[in-house]
C-alpha positions as CSV (number, residue, x, y, z in Angstrom):
1,M,-24.3,9.7,4.5
2,A,-24.6,10.2,8.3
3,I,-25.2,13.6,9.7
4,A,-23.8,15.1,12.9
5,F,-24.1,18.4,14.8
6,K,-22.5,19.9,17.9
7,V,-23.9,21.7,20.9
8,Q,-21.8,23.5,23.6
9,E,-23.0,24.6,27.0
10,D,-21.1,26.2,29.9
11,F,-21.8,25.3,33.5
12,E,-20.6,27.0,36.7
13,S,-19.9,23.7,38.4
14,G,-17.0,21.3,38.9
15,M,-16.1,18.8,36.2
16,G,-16.9,15.9,38.5
17,Q,-20.4,17.2,39.2
18,L,-21.2,17.7,35.6
19,F,-19.7,14.4,34.5
20,S,-21.8,12.6,37.2
21,V,-25.1,14.1,36.2
22,L,-24.6,13.7,32.5
23,S,-23.6,10.1,32.9
24,D,-26.6,9.4,35.2
25,V,-29.1,9.0,32.3
26,S,-31.8,7.6,34.6
27,S,-32.1,10.9,36.4
28,W,-32.6,13.0,33.2
29,V,-36.0,14.7,33.1
30,V,-36.7,14.0,29.4
31,F,-38.9,11.5,27.6
32,D,-36.3,9.8,25.4
33,R,-33.5,8.5,27.6
34,P,-30.5,7.1,25.8
35,R,-28.5,4.0,26.8
36,L,-25.2,4.8,28.5
37,I,-22.4,3.1,26.4
38,S,-19.5,4.4,28.6
39,A,-18.5,7.1,31.0
40,K,-14.7,7.1,31.3
41,N,-11.6,9.1,30.5
42,G,-13.6,12.3,30.8
43,E,-16.1,11.4,28.1
44,V,-19.7,10.1,28.1
45,K,-21.0,8.0,25.2
46,L,-24.7,7.5,24.7
47,A,-26.7,5.4,22.2
48,F,-30.3,6.2,21.1
49,E,-33.1,4.0,19.8
50,D,-32.8,5.5,16.3
51,N,-29.2,4.2,16.2
52,S,-27.7,7.6,16.5
53,R,-25.2,8.3,19.3
54,A,-23.8,11.2,21.3
55,I,-20.4,11.8,22.6
56,I,-20.0,14.4,25.4
57,S,-16.6,15.7,26.3
58,F,-15.7,18.3,28.8
59,E,-13.2,21.2,29.1
60,I,-12.3,23.4,32.0
61,I,-13.1,27.1,31.3
62,E,-12.8,30.2,33.4
63,G,-15.5,29.9,36.0
64,G,-16.6,26.4,35.3
65,V,-16.8,23.6,32.7
66,R,-17.9,23.4,29.1
67,A,-19.9,20.4,27.9
68,N,-19.3,19.6,24.2
69,V,-22.0,17.4,22.8
70,V,-21.6,15.8,19.4
71,H,-24.7,14.0,18.2
72,E,-23.9,11.8,15.2
73,L,-25.2,9.1,12.9
74,L,-28.4,11.0,12.2
75,K,-30.1,9.7,9.0
76,N,-30.9,13.1,7.5
77,E,-30.8,16.8,8.1
78,S,-34.5,16.9,9.2
79,E,-33.5,15.1,12.4
80,I,-31.1,17.9,13.5
81,K,-33.7,20.4,14.7
82,P,-35.6,18.0,17.0
83,R,-32.3,16.7,18.4
84,Q,-31.1,20.2,19.0
85,Q,-34.3,20.9,21.0
86,Y,-33.8,17.6,22.9
87,W,-30.3,18.7,24.0
88,Q,-31.5,22.1,25.0
89,D,-34.0,20.4,27.3
90,V,-31.4,18.0,28.7
91,L,-28.9,20.8,29.3
92,A,-31.6,23.1,30.8
93,G,-32.3,20.2,33.2
94,M,-28.6,20.0,34.1
95,H,-28.6,23.7,34.9
96,R,-31.6,23.3,37.2
97,R,-29.8,20.6,39.1
98,L,-26.3,22.1,39.2
99,D,-27.2,25.8,39.6
100,Q,-29.1,25.3,42.9
101,K,-27.3,27.1,45.6
């Protein structure tokens, strides 16, 4: 049975800005960069070498945008913690880029 988890992160930026940086995988400052499957209809879909995938959707919130990351198709629960750390690193990098004033 495949395992999935969800991560949410709020940004004080416009949706267009956040969508652009999250769909520009080549600019991510992380070791494991996924392959972009699609970036359309307000959703970014990514594929990883371990055959897992992530779907990032966005919602407007007061003062910014919320990114909802669902990472799915993990083989077992032991893969959750390293992937959660991975997304924390990715999202921290997004904050460094977007929060510059």
